[in-house]
C-alpha positions as a Markdown table, in Angstrom:
| # | Residue | x | y | z |
|---|---|---|---|---|
| 1 | Ile | 101.1 | 95.3 | 106.7 |
| 2 | Met | 102.6 | 98.5 | 108.0 |
| 3 | Ser | 106.2 | 98.4 | 109.2 |
| 4 | Leu | 108.2 | 100.3 | 111.9 |
| 5 | Ala | 109.6 | 102.5 | 109.2 |
| 6 | Met | 106.2 | 103.3 | 108.0 |
| 7 | Trp | 105.4 | 104.3 | 111.6 |
| 8 | Lys | 108.3 | 106.7 | 111.8 |
| 9 | Trp | 107.2 | 108.3 | 108.5 |
| 10 | Thr | 103.5 | 108.5 | 109.7 |
| 11 | Cys | 104.5 | 109.9 | 113.0 |
| 12 | Leu | 106.6 | 112.6 | 111.2 |
| 13 | Val | 103.7 | 113.6 | 109.0 |
| 14 | Ser | 101.3 | 113.6 | 112.0 |
| 15 | His | 103.8 | 115.6 | 114.0 |
| 16 | Leu | 104.0 | 118.2 | 111.2 |
| 17 | Leu | 100.3 | 118.3 | 110.9 |
| 18 | Leu | 99.7 | 118.7 | 114.6 |
| 19 | Ser | 102.5 | 121.2 | 115.0 |
| 20 | Ala | 100.7 | 123.5 | 112.7 |
| 21 | Thr | 97.9 | 124.0 | 115.3 |
| 22 | Val | 99.3 | 123.0 | 118.7 |
| 23 | Ser | 101.4 | 125.5 | 120.7 |
| 24 | Ser | 104.1 | 124.6 | 123.2 |
| 25 | Pro | 102.7 | 124.5 | 126.7 |
| 26 | Ala | 105.9 | 125.7 | 128.3 |
| 27 | Lys | 106.4 | 128.9 | 126.3 |
| 28 | Gln | 102.7 | 129.6 | 125.5 |
| 29 | Gln | 103.6 | 130.7 | 122.0 |
| 30 | Pro | 100.8 | 131.6 | 119.6 |
| 31 | Pro | 100.1 | 128.9 | 117.0 |
| 32 | His | 102.6 | 128.9 | 114.2 |
| 33 | Pro | 101.2 | 129.6 | 110.7 |
| 34 | Lys | 100.7 | 126.5 | 108.6 |
| 35 | Arg | 104.1 | 124.8 | 108.2 |
| 36 | Pro | 104.6 | 122.9 | 105.0 |
| 37 | Phe | 104.7 | 119.1 | 105.2 |
| 38 | Ile | 106.1 | 116.8 | 102.5 |
| 39 | Thr | 103.8 | 115.8 | 99.7 |
| 40 | Phe | 104.1 | 113.8 | 96.5 |
| 41 | Thr | 101.8 | 114.2 | 93.5 |
| 42 | Gly | 101.7 | 111.7 | 90.6 |
| 43 | Asp | 102.7 | 112.8 | 87.1 |
| 44 | Gln | 99.6 | 111.8 | 85.2 |
| 45 | Ala | 95.9 | 112.6 | 85.1 |
| 46 | Glu | 94.7 | 109.1 | 85.8 |
| 47 | Gly | 97.3 | 108.3 | 88.5 |
| 48 | Thr | 95.1 | 107.5 | 91.4 |
| 49 | Phe | 97.2 | 106.0 | 94.3 |
| 50 | Asn | 95.9 | 102.5 | 95.4 |
| 51 | His | 98.5 | 101.0 | 97.8 |
| 52 | Leu | 101.6 | 101.9 | 99.8 |
| 53 | Val | 104.3 | 99.8 | 101.5 |
| 54 | Val | 107.5 | 100.9 | 103.2 |
| 55 | Asp | 110.7 | 99.0 | 103.3 |
| 56 | Glu | 111.4 | 98.7 | 107.0 |
| 57 | Arg | 115.2 | 98.4 | 106.3 |
| 58 | Thr | 115.7 | 101.4 | 104.1 |
| 59 | Gly | 112.6 | 103.6 | 104.6 |
| 60 | His | 112.0 | 103.6 | 100.9 |
| 61 | Ile | 108.3 | 103.9 | 99.9 |
| 62 | Tyr | 106.7 | 101.9 | 97.2 |
| 63 | Leu | 103.4 | 103.3 | 95.8 |
| 64 | Gly | 101.0 | 101.3 | 93.7 |
| 65 | Ala | 99.0 | 103.5 | 91.4 |
| 66 | Val | 96.9 | 103.3 | 88.2 |
| 67 | Asn | 99.4 | 102.2 | 85.5 |
| 68 | Arg | 102.4 | 103.0 | 87.6 |
| 69 | Ile | 104.6 | 101.7 | 90.5 |
| 70 | Tyr | 106.6 | 104.4 | 92.1 |
| 71 | Lys | 109.7 | 104.0 | 94.4 |
| 72 | Leu | 110.1 | 107.1 | 96.6 |
| 73 | Ser | 112.8 | 108.1 | 99.1 |
| 74 | Ser | 111.7 | 108.6 | 102.7 |
| 75 | Asp | 111.3 | 112.3 | 101.9 |
| 76 | Leu | 109.0 | 111.5 | 99.0 |
| 77 | Lys | 111.5 | 112.1 | 96.1 |
| 78 | Val | 110.9 | 109.8 | 93.1 |
| 79 | Leu | 113.7 | 107.3 | 92.7 |
| 80 | Val | 112.3 | 105.0 | 90.1 |
| 81 | Thr | 109.0 | 104.6 | 88.1 |
| 82 | His | 107.7 | 101.3 | 86.6 |
| 83 | Gln | 104.9 | 101.4 | 84.0 |
| 84 | Thr | 102.3 | 98.7 | 84.3 |
| 85 | Gly | 99.6 | 99.9 | 81.8 |
| 86 | Pro | 97.5 | 100.7 | 80.0 |
| 87 | Asp | 97.2 | 97.8 | 77.5 |
| 88 | Glu | 94.6 | 96.2 | 75.2 |
| 89 | Asp | 92.3 | 94.1 | 77.2 |
| 90 | Asn | 88.7 | 93.1 | 77.9 |
| 91 | Pro | 87.5 | 91.8 | 81.3 |
| 92 | Lys | 85.4 | 89.1 | 79.6 |
| 93 | Cys | 88.6 | 87.4 | 78.1 |
| 94 | Tyr | 89.2 | 84.3 | 80.1 |
| 95 | Pro | 91.9 | 83.1 | 79.8 |
| 96 | Pro | 93.5 | 86.5 | 79.1 |
| 97 | Arg | 94.1 | 87.5 | 75.5 |
| 98 | Ile | 97.9 | 87.4 | 76.2 |
| 99 | Val | 97.4 | 83.6 | 76.5 |
| 100 | Gln | 94.9 | 82.8 | 73.7 |
| 101 | Thr | 92.9 | 84.8 | 71.1 |
| 102 | Cys | 89.9 | 86.5 | 72.5 |
| 103 | Asn | 86.7 | 87.2 | 70.5 |
| 104 | Glu | 85.7 | 90.1 | 72.7 |
| 105 | Pro | 86.5 | 93.6 | 71.5 |
| 106 | Leu | 89.8 | 94.9 | 73.0 |
| 107 | Thr | 90.2 | 98.4 | 74.3 |
| 108 | Ser | 92.9 | 100.4 | 76.0 |
| 109 | Thr | 92.5 | 99.4 | 79.6 |
| 110 | Asn | 94.0 | 100.9 | 82.8 |
| 111 | Asn | 96.0 | 98.6 | 85.1 |
| 112 | Ile | 94.7 | 99.4 | 88.7 |
| 113 | Asn | 97.1 | 98.2 | 91.4 |
| 114 | Lys | 95.3 | 95.7 | 93.6 |
| 115 | Met | 98.0 | 94.4 | 95.8 |
| 116 | Leu | 101.5 | 95.5 | 96.8 |
| 117 | Leu | 103.8 | 93.4 | 99.0 |
| 118 | Ile | 107.5 | 93.4 | 99.8 |
| 119 | Asp | 109.1 | 89.9 | 99.7 |
| 120 | Tyr | 112.0 | 90.7 | 102.0 |
| 121 | Lys | 113.6 | 87.3 | 101.7 |
| 122 | Glu | 114.1 | 87.6 | 97.9 |
| 123 | Asn | 114.4 | 91.4 | 97.8 |
| 124 | Arg | 111.5 | 91.9 | 95.4 |
| 125 | Leu | 108.1 | 93.6 | 95.2 |
| 126 | Ile | 104.9 | 91.7 | 94.3 |
| 127 | Ala | 102.7 | 94.0 | 92.4 |
| 128 | Cys | 99.3 | 92.7 | 91.2 |
| 129 | Gly | 97.1 | 94.6 | 88.9 |
| 130 | Ser | 93.6 | 94.4 | 87.3 |
| 131 | Leu | 94.8 | 93.7 | 83.7 |
| 132 | Tyr | 94.4 | 90.2 | 82.2 |
| 133 | Gln | 92.2 | 88.8 | 85.0 |
| 134 | Gly | 94.6 | 89.9 | 87.7 |
| 135 | Ile | 98.2 | 88.9 | 87.1 |
| 136 | Cys | 101.2 | 89.9 | 89.2 |
| 137 | Lys | 104.6 | 91.2 | 88.4 |
| 138 | Leu | 107.7 | 90.5 | 90.5 |
| 139 | Leu | 110.0 | 93.6 | 90.6 |
| 140 | Arg | 113.5 | 94.0 | 92.0 |
| 141 | Leu | 113.3 | 96.4 | 95.0 |
| 142 | Asp | 116.4 | 98.3 | 94.0 |
| 143 | Asp | 115.4 | 99.5 | 90.5 |
| 144 | Leu | 111.9 | 98.0 | 89.9 |
| 145 | Phe | 113.4 | 95.8 | 87.1 |
| 146 | Lys | 110.9 | 93.1 | 86.1 |
| 147 | Leu | 112.1 | 89.8 | 87.4 |
| 148 | Gly | 109.0 | 87.8 | 86.4 |
| 149 | Glu | 105.4 | 88.1 | 85.3 |
| 150 | Pro | 103.7 | 84.6 | 85.4 |
| 151 | Phe | 100.7 | 84.4 | 83.2 |
| 152 | His | 100.6 | 81.0 | 81.5 |
| 153 | Lys | 98.5 | 79.0 | 84.0 |
| 154 | Lys | 95.0 | 79.5 | 85.4 |
| 155 | Glu | 96.4 | 79.9 | 88.9 |
| 156 | His | 98.3 | 83.0 | 87.7 |
| 157 | Tyr | 95.0 | 84.9 | 87.4 |
| 158 | Leu | 94.0 | 86.1 | 90.8 |
| 159 | Ser | 90.7 | 87.9 | 90.1 |
| 160 | Gly | 88.9 | 89.8 | 87.4 |
| 161 | Val | 87.8 | 92.6 | 89.8 |
| 162 | Asn | 89.2 | 96.0 | 89.0 |
| 163 | Glu | 88.7 | 97.6 | 92.4 |
| 164 | Ser | 91.9 | 98.5 | 94.2 |
| 165 | Gly | 90.6 | 97.2 | 97.5 |
| 166 | Ser | 89.6 | 93.7 | 96.3 |
| 167 | Val | 92.7 | 91.7 | 97.1 |
| 168 | Phe | 94.7 | 91.1 | 100.3 |
| 169 | Gly | 97.9 | 89.1 | 100.6 |
| 170 | Val | 99.9 | 87.8 | 103.6 |
| 171 | Ile | 103.4 | 86.3 | 103.2 |
| 172 | Val | 104.3 | 83.4 | 105.5 |
| 173 | Ser | 108.1 | 83.2 | 105.7 |
| 174 | Tyr | 110.3 | 80.2 | 106.4 |
| 175 | Ser | 114.1 | 80.0 | 106.9 |
| 176 | Asn | 114.7 | 76.6 | 105.2 |
| 177 | Met | 112.0 | 76.4 | 102.4 |
| 178 | Asp | 110.1 | 78.5 | 99.9 |
| 179 | Asp | 107.7 | 81.1 | 101.5 |
| 180 | Lys | 103.9 | 80.9 | 101.1 |
| 181 | Leu | 101.6 | 83.7 | 99.9 |
| 182 | Phe | 98.0 | 83.6 | 101.2 |
| 183 | Ile | 95.8 | 85.5 | 98.8 |
| 184 | Ala | 92.2 | 86.5 | 99.5 |
| 185 | Thr | 90.1 | 88.2 | 96.8 |
| 186 | Ala | 86.6 | 89.1 | 95.7 |
| 187 | Val | 85.6 | 86.9 | 92.8 |
| 188 | Asp | 83.0 | 89.1 | 91.1 |
| 189 | Gly | 80.5 | 86.3 | 90.3 |
| 190 | Lys | 83.2 | 84.0 | 88.8 |
| 191 | Pro | 83.7 | 81.3 | 91.5 |
| 192 | Glu | 84.4 | 78.7 | 88.8 |
| 193 | Tyr | 87.6 | 80.7 | 87.8 |
| 194 | Phe | 88.8 | 82.1 | 91.1 |
| 195 | Pro | 89.1 | 80.8 | 94.6 |
| 196 | Thr | 88.2 | 83.4 | 97.3 |
| 197 | Ile | 91.2 | 82.3 | 99.5 |
| 198 | Ser | 94.2 | 80.3 | 98.5 |
| 199 | Ser | 97.8 | 79.7 | 99.5 |
| 200 | Arg | 100.5 | 79.9 | 96.8 |
| 201 | Lys | 104.2 | 79.0 | 96.4 |
| 202 | Leu | 106.6 | 81.9 | 96.4 |
| 203 | Thr | 109.6 | 80.3 | 94.6 |
| 204 | Lys | 113.1 | 81.7 | 95.0 |
| 205 | Asn | 113.4 | 82.0 | 91.2 |
| 206 | Ser | 110.9 | 84.7 | 90.0 |
| 207 | Glu | 110.5 | 82.9 | 86.6 |
| 208 | Ala | 110.1 | 79.4 | 88.0 |
| 209 | Asp | 107.3 | 77.3 | 86.7 |
| 210 | Gly | 105.8 | 76.9 | 90.1 |
| 211 | Met | 105.6 | 80.5 | 91.0 |
| 212 | Phe | 102.1 | 81.2 | 92.5 |
| 213 | Ala | 101.1 | 77.5 | 92.1 |
| 214 | Tyr | 98.8 | 76.3 | 94.8 |
| 215 | Val | 100.8 | 74.9 | 97.8 |
| 216 | Phe | 98.8 | 71.6 | 97.3 |
| 217 | His | 96.5 | 70.5 | 94.6 |
| 218 | Asp | 95.1 | 67.1 | 93.6 |
| 219 | Glu | 91.9 | 65.8 | 92.1 |
| 220 | Phe | 89.9 | 66.2 | 95.4 |
| 221 | Val | 91.8 | 68.6 | 97.7 |
| 222 | Ala | 93.6 | 71.9 | 97.2 |
| 223 | Ser | 95.0 | 74.8 | 99.2 |
| 224 | Met | 91.9 | 76.9 | 98.4 |
| 225 | Ile | 88.4 | 77.8 | 99.3 |
| 226 | Lys | 85.8 | 78.3 | 96.5 |
| 227 | Ile | 82.4 | 79.8 | 96.9 |
| 228 | Pro | 79.8 | 77.3 | 95.7 |
| 229 | Ser | 78.0 | 78.4 | 92.5 |
| 230 | Asp | 74.6 | 77.7 | 94.1 |
| 231 | Thr | 75.3 | 80.6 | 96.6 |
| 232 | Phe | 74.8 | 83.0 | 93.7 |
| 233 | Thr | 71.3 | 81.7 | 93.0 |
| 234 | Ile | 70.3 | 82.8 | 96.6 |
| 235 | Ile | 72.3 | 86.1 | 96.6 |
| 236 | Pro | 73.1 | 87.1 | 93.0 |
| 237 | Asp | 75.7 | 89.7 | 94.0 |
| 238 | Phe | 77.3 | 87.6 | 96.7 |
| 239 | Asp | 81.0 | 88.2 | 97.3 |
| 240 | Ile | 83.5 | 88.2 | 100.1 |
| 241 | Tyr | 85.3 | 91.5 | 100.4 |
| 242 | Tyr | 88.6 | 91.4 | 102.2 |
| 243 | Ile | 89.5 | 94.5 | 104.3 |
| 244 | Tyr | 92.7 | 93.4 | 106.1 |
| 245 | Gly | 94.9 | 90.4 | 106.6 |
| 246 | Phe | 97.8 | 89.4 | 108.9 |
| 247 | Ser | 99.6 | 86.4 | 110.5 |
| 248 | Ser | 99.9 | 85.7 | 114.2 |
| 249 | Gly | 101.2 | 82.6 | 115.9 |
| 250 | Asn | 100.3 | 79.5 | 113.9 |
| 251 | Phe | 97.5 | 81.2 | 112.0 |
| 252 | Val | 96.7 | 83.6 | 109.1 |
| 253 | Tyr | 93.7 | 85.9 | 109.5 |
| 254 | Phe | 91.6 | 87.9 | 107.1 |
| 255 | Leu | 88.9 | 90.4 | 108.0 |
| 256 | Thr | 86.0 | 90.4 | 105.7 |
| 257 | Leu | 82.7 | 92.0 | 104.8 |
| 258 | Gln | 80.1 | 89.7 | 103.1 |
| 259 | Pro | 76.3 | 89.8 | 102.3 |
| 260 | Glu | 73.9 | 87.5 | 104.2 |
| 261 | Met | 70.2 | 86.9 | 104.1 |
| 262 | Ile | 68.5 | 87.3 | 107.5 |
| 263 | Ser | 64.9 | 87.3 | 108.7 |
| 264 | Pro | 64.3 | 90.5 | 110.7 |
| 265 | Pro | 62.4 | 90.0 | 114.1 |
| 266 | Gly | 58.7 | 89.5 | 113.4 |
| 267 | Ser | 59.1 | 89.2 | 109.6 |
| 268 | Thr | 58.6 | 86.1 | 107.5 |
| 269 | Thr | 60.6 | 87.5 | 104.5 |
| 270 | Lys | 64.4 | 87.6 | 104.4 |
| 271 | Glu | 66.4 | 90.7 | 103.6 |
| 272 | Gln | 70.0 | 91.2 | 102.6 |
| 273 | Val | 72.5 | 92.7 | 105.1 |
| 274 | Tyr | 76.2 | 92.8 | 105.4 |
| 275 | Thr | 78.1 | 91.0 | 108.1 |
| 276 | Ser | 81.8 | 91.6 | 109.1 |
| 277 | Lys | 83.6 | 88.4 | 109.8 |
| 278 | Leu | 87.1 | 87.3 | 110.8 |
| 279 | Val | 88.4 | 84.3 | 108.9 |
| 280 | Arg | 91.2 | 82.1 | 110.4 |
| 281 | Leu | 93.4 | 79.4 | 108.7 |
| 282 | Cys | 96.4 | 77.5 | 110.0 |
| 283 | Lys | 99.6 | 78.4 | 108.2 |
| 284 | Glu | 100.5 | 74.7 | 107.6 |
| 285 | Asp | 97.1 | 73.6 | 106.5 |
| 286 | Thr | 97.5 | 72.6 | 102.9 |
| 287 | Ala | 93.9 | 71.2 | 102.6 |
| 288 | Phe | 92.2 | 74.3 | 104.2 |
| 289 | Asn | 90.4 | 72.1 | 106.7 |
| 290 | Ser | 91.1 | 74.7 | 109.4 |
| 291 | Tyr | 88.9 | 77.4 | 107.8 |
| 292 | Val | 86.7 | 79.0 | 110.5 |
| 293 | Glu | 84.9 | 82.4 | 110.3 |
| 294 | Val | 83.4 | 84.3 | 113.2 |
| 295 | Pro | 81.2 | 87.5 | 113.0 |
| 296 | Ile | 82.6 | 90.6 | 114.6 |
| 297 | Gly | 81.0 | 93.9 | 115.4 |
| 298 | Cys | 80.7 | 96.7 | 117.9 |
| 299 | Glu | 77.9 | 98.4 | 119.9 |
| 300 | Lys | 77.8 | 101.7 | 121.9 |
| 301 | Asn | 74.8 | 103.2 | 123.7 |
| 302 | Gly | 72.5 | 100.8 | 121.9 |
| 303 | Val | 73.9 | 101.7 | 118.4 |
| 304 | Glu | 75.2 | 98.8 | 116.3 |
| 305 | Tyr | 78.4 | 99.3 | 114.3 |
| 306 | Arg | 78.7 | 96.3 | 111.9 |
| 307 | Leu | 80.2 | 97.5 | 108.6 |
| 308 | Leu | 84.0 | 97.0 | 108.8 |
| 309 | Gln | 85.9 | 99.8 | 107.1 |
| 310 | Ala | 89.5 | 99.2 | 108.2 |
| 311 | Ala | 91.7 | 97.3 | 110.7 |
| 312 | Tyr | 95.2 | 97.1 | 112.0 |
| 313 | Leu | 97.1 | 94.6 | 114.3 |
| 314 | Ser | 99.2 | 96.0 | 117.2 |
| 315 | Lys | 100.4 | 95.0 | 120.6 |
| 316 | Ala | 98.5 | 95.9 | 123.8 |
| 317 | Gly | 101.3 | 97.7 | 125.6 |
| 318 | Ala | 101.5 | 97.8 | 129.4 |
| 319 | Ile | 98.8 | 100.4 | 130.2 |
| 320 | Leu | 96.1 | 99.1 | 127.8 |
| 321 | Ala | 97.0 | 95.5 | 128.8 |
| 322 | Arg | 96.4 | 96.3 | 132.5 |
| 323 | Ser | 92.9 | 97.7 | 131.8 |
| 324 | Leu | 92.0 | 94.7 | 129.5 |
| 325 | Gly | 93.5 | 92.1 | 131.8 |
| 326 | Val | 95.9 | 90.7 | 129.2 |
| 327 | Ser | 99.7 | 90.6 | 128.6 |
| 328 | Pro | 101.5 | 93.7 | 127.1 |
| 329 | Glu | 102.6 | 91.4 | 124.2 |
| 330 | Asp | 99.1 | 90.2 | 123.4 |
| 331 | Asp | 97.9 | 91.0 | 119.9 |
| 332 | Ile | 95.2 | 93.7 | 119.8 |
| 333 | Leu | 93.1 | 94.3 | 116.7 |
| 334 | Tyr | 92.1 | 97.9 | 116.1 |
| 335 | Thr | 89.0 | 98.1 | 113.9 |
| 336 | Val | 86.8 | 100.8 | 112.4 |
| 337 | Phe | 83.1 | 100.1 | 111.8 |
| 338 | Ser | 80.4 | 102.3 | 110.3 |
| 339 | Lys | 76.9 | 102.2 | 111.7 |
| 340 | Gly | 74.4 | 99.6 | 110.7 |
| 341 | Gln | 74.5 | 96.5 | 108.4 |
| 342 | Lys | 72.7 | 97.5 | 105.2 |
| 343 | Arg | 74.7 | 99.9 | 103.1 |
| 344 | Lys | 78.1 | 98.5 | 102.0 |
| 345 | Met | 78.5 | 100.9 | 99.1 |
| 346 | Lys | 77.2 | 104.0 | 100.9 |
| 347 | Ser | 78.2 | 103.6 | 104.5 |
| 348 | Leu | 76.7 | 105.9 | 107.0 |
| 349 | Asp | 79.0 | 108.7 | 108.5 |
| 350 | Glu | 78.5 | 107.5 | 112.1 |
| 351 | Ser | 81.5 | 105.2 | 112.8 |
| 352 | Ala | 83.3 | 103.7 | 115.8 |
| 353 | Leu | 86.9 | 102.7 | 116.6 |
| 354 | Cys | 86.8 | 99.4 | 118.5 |
| 355 | Ile | 89.5 | 97.0 | 119.8 |
| 356 | Phe | 89.5 | 93.2 | 120.0 |
| 357 | Val | 91.9 | 91.0 | 122.0 |
| 358 | Leu | 92.9 | 88.4 | 119.4 |
| 359 | Lys | 93.2 | 85.7 | 122.1 |
| 360 | Lys | 89.6 | 86.1 | 123.1 |
| 361 | Ile | 88.5 | 85.6 | 119.4 |
| 362 | Asn | 90.7 | 82.5 | 119.3 |
| 363 | Asp | 89.1 | 81.2 | 122.5 |
| 364 | Arg | 85.6 | 81.7 | 121.0 |
| 365 | Ile | 86.8 | 79.7 | 117.9 |
| 366 | Lys | 88.2 | 76.9 | 120.1 |
| 367 | Asp | 84.8 | 76.7 | 122.0 |
| 368 | Arg | 83.0 | 76.4 | 118.7 |
| 369 | Leu | 85.4 | 73.7 | 117.3 |
| 370 | Gln | 85.0 | 71.7 | 120.6 |
| 371 | Ser | 81.2 | 71.9 | 120.4 |
| 372 | Cys | 81.1 | 70.9 | 116.7 |
| 373 | Tyr | 83.4 | 67.9 | 117.3 |
| 374 | Arg | 81.0 | 66.9 | 120.0 |
| 375 | Gly | 78.3 | 66.7 | 117.3 |
| 376 | Glu | 76.5 | 69.8 | 118.4 |
| 377 | Gly | 74.8 | 72.1 | 115.9 |
| 378 | Thr | 75.5 | 72.6 | 112.2 |
| 379 | Leu | 78.5 | 74.0 | 110.2 |
| 380 | Asp | 76.5 | 77.3 | 110.1 |
| 381 | Leu | 78.2 | 79.0 | 107.1 |
| 382 | Ala | 76.0 | 81.5 | 105.2 |
| 383 | Trp | 77.7 | 80.9 | 101.9 |
| 384 | Leu | 77.8 | 77.1 | 101.9 |
| 385 | Lys | 75.4 | 75.5 | 99.4 |
| 386 | Val | 73.6 | 73.7 | 102.2 |
| 387 | Lys | 73.4 | 75.8 | 105.4 |
| 388 | Asp | 72.4 | 73.1 | 107.8 |
| 389 | Ile | 75.1 | 70.4 | 107.4 |
| 390 | Pro | 75.2 | 68.8 | 110.9 |
| 391 | Cys | 78.5 | 68.7 | 112.9 |
| 392 | Ser | 80.0 | 65.2 | 113.2 |
| 393 | Ser | 81.1 | 63.8 | 116.5 |
| 394 | Ala | 84.7 | 62.7 | 117.0 |
| 395 | Leu | 86.7 | 61.8 | 120.1 |
| 396 | Leu | 89.8 | 64.0 | 120.0 |
| 397 | Thr | 91.4 | 66.8 | 122.1 |
| 398 | Ile | 91.1 | 70.3 | 120.5 |
| 399 | Asp | 93.7 | 72.7 | 121.8 |
| 400 | Asp | 94.6 | 76.3 | 120.9 |
| 401 | Asn | 96.5 | 75.1 | 117.7 |
| 402 | Phe | 94.0 | 72.6 | 116.3 |
| 403 | Cys | 94.1 | 72.7 | 112.5 |
| 404 | Gly | 91.0 | 70.7 | 111.5 |
| 405 | Leu | 90.3 | 67.4 | 109.9 |
| 406 | Asp | 88.5 | 66.5 | 106.6 |
| 407 | Met | 85.2 | 66.8 | 108.5 |
| 408 | Asn | 83.4 | 69.7 | 110.1 |
| 409 | Ala | 84.9 | 72.2 | 107.7 |
| 410 | Pro | 84.6 | 74.9 | 106.6 |
| 411 | Leu | 83.0 | 76.0 | 109.9 |
| 412 | Gly | 81.1 | 79.2 | 111.0 |
| 413 | Val | 80.7 | 80.6 | 114.4 |
| 414 | Ser | 77.1 | 81.9 | 114.9 |
| 415 | Ser | 77.4 | 84.2 | 117.8 |
| 416 | Met | 79.1 | 87.6 | 117.2 |
| 417 | Val | 82.3 | 88.6 | 119.1 |
| 418 | Arg | 81.8 | 92.2 | 120.2 |
| 419 | Gly | 84.7 | 94.7 | 120.3 |
| 420 | Leu | 85.3 | 97.3 | 122.9 |
| 421 | Pro | 84.3 | 100.8 | 121.5 |
| 422 | Ile | 86.9 | 103.4 | 122.4 |
| 423 | Phe | 86.0 | 106.3 | 120.1 |
| 424 | Thr | 83.0 | 107.3 | 118.0 |
| 425 | Glu | 82.6 | 109.9 | 115.2 |
| 426 | Asp | 79.2 | 110.9 | 114.0 |
| 427 | Gly | 79.9 | 113.4 | 111.2 |
| 428 | Asp | 83.2 | 112.5 | 109.4 |
| 429 | Arg | 83.3 | 108.8 | 108.9 |
| 430 | Met | 86.6 | 107.1 | 109.9 |
| 431 | Thr | 88.0 | 105.1 | 107.0 |
| 432 | Ser | 91.5 | 103.9 | 108.1 |
| 433 | Val | 93.5 | 103.1 | 111.2 |
| 434 | Ile | 97.0 | 102.2 | 112.3 |
| 435 | Ala | 98.3 | 101.8 | 115.8 |
| 436 | Tyr | 101.5 | 101.3 | 117.8 |
| 437 | Val | 102.9 | 101.3 | 121.4 |
| 438 | Tyr | 105.0 | 104.2 | 122.6 |
| 439 | Lys | 106.5 | 104.2 | 126.1 |
| 440 | Asn | 103.8 | 101.8 | 127.3 |
| 441 | His | 101.0 | 103.9 | 125.8 |
| 442 | Ser | 98.8 | 102.6 | 122.9 |
| 443 | Leu | 98.5 | 105.2 | 120.2 |
| 444 | Ala | 96.1 | 105.1 | 117.2 |
| 445 | Phe | 96.0 | 107.2 | 114.1 |
| 446 | Val | 92.7 | 107.3 | 112.3 |
| 447 | Gly | 92.0 | 108.8 | 108.8 |
| 448 | Thr | 88.6 | 110.2 | 108.0 |
| 449 | Lys | 86.4 | 110.5 | 104.9 |
| 450 | Ser | 87.1 | 114.3 | 104.6 |
| 451 | Gly | 90.9 | 113.7 | 104.8 |
| 452 | Lys | 91.6 | 114.5 | 108.4 |
| 453 | Leu | 94.1 | 112.7 | 110.6 |
| 454 | Lys | 93.1 | 112.0 | 114.2 |
| 455 | Lys | 95.7 | 110.9 | 116.8 |
């Protein structure tokens, strides 16, 4: 999740980009010729950059790449490099060959950075890669010295997917106990190995036996959600793709894209489409009974934008808050969707920037929980083995912070929450977004498919 320091850095870059073409209105000077802005290029042919985090205290930039982690100064000078690959591996080896002998042929395999998080409390970087079914290193922020690399237990393997955008993590921090790491990941057809969402222990000691262990785990209940194997018989390539994650109030949220079988109007056959959904969990829910997901999307001039590309959490700010009828401190979710629902891999270039008021999504979830606990409807989750499990009635009060019981869970909301479209782009698909409040104004930066930055 982007920090204030990242914003200062982003604003500097955007200022330099904009200053190349925008003249001063006071002096009416002609546009200045292209001014150089700071860049950094990796030192190896395969060094694709995957993730970036900025230390909000120092301004240092950590860059997750293929086979490398870089630490850069705020002016993009290399301070330290840590090598993470390649190494001998085979994605079919489970457990990984570093734990037991594997009969599959081993080849030199790149380590693609899949997750990069700063653990401020313990002054370390969590860098998770694609090697060995997805294990993580804990690196000291100062010099990228390896503090730990847990790989002995099955919960140390996060996911066998080698795509850089397949894992999202959110740290929940406490002052008097170990932090938690909520991890959400695509499972690539291996639900028996990998939970799609789980909460893990972040121990103070990077080499502790309990590092990345599930917060709770017994014979029947655990801090995880697994996709039922039967789901894959209905949709063979089913997976939940995690686009963004954050915490707010008592909850952790993930924004997802997942396939679903629907019957088009007037048709008797079902077809596969993709649906964008927001997933919510209580921070303190060790049994994951609070899991709720709600479809989200956007519409403008009769055009549906349903394929989530990117998202970012910000505050409303005074001016936007006034127009939305909310408080300036209310959480606003900026989202980018591309047109339609059918083409996850080849999204259409038409895209929309839309905003959601998080409180309104939470109100919709509360309404759904209240109706389900009155015994109305079914659990309505597309990926559950049986779709029409009826809701069970229970006499209890469900408030804004209700965290579920061992009934009526996991739960789906059927009706979509629509965002407010604020900008559309038809030719150069928007692919990323960040936002912040400056002097009561809400500002968004959007990146596009062709490499343009829009402010």
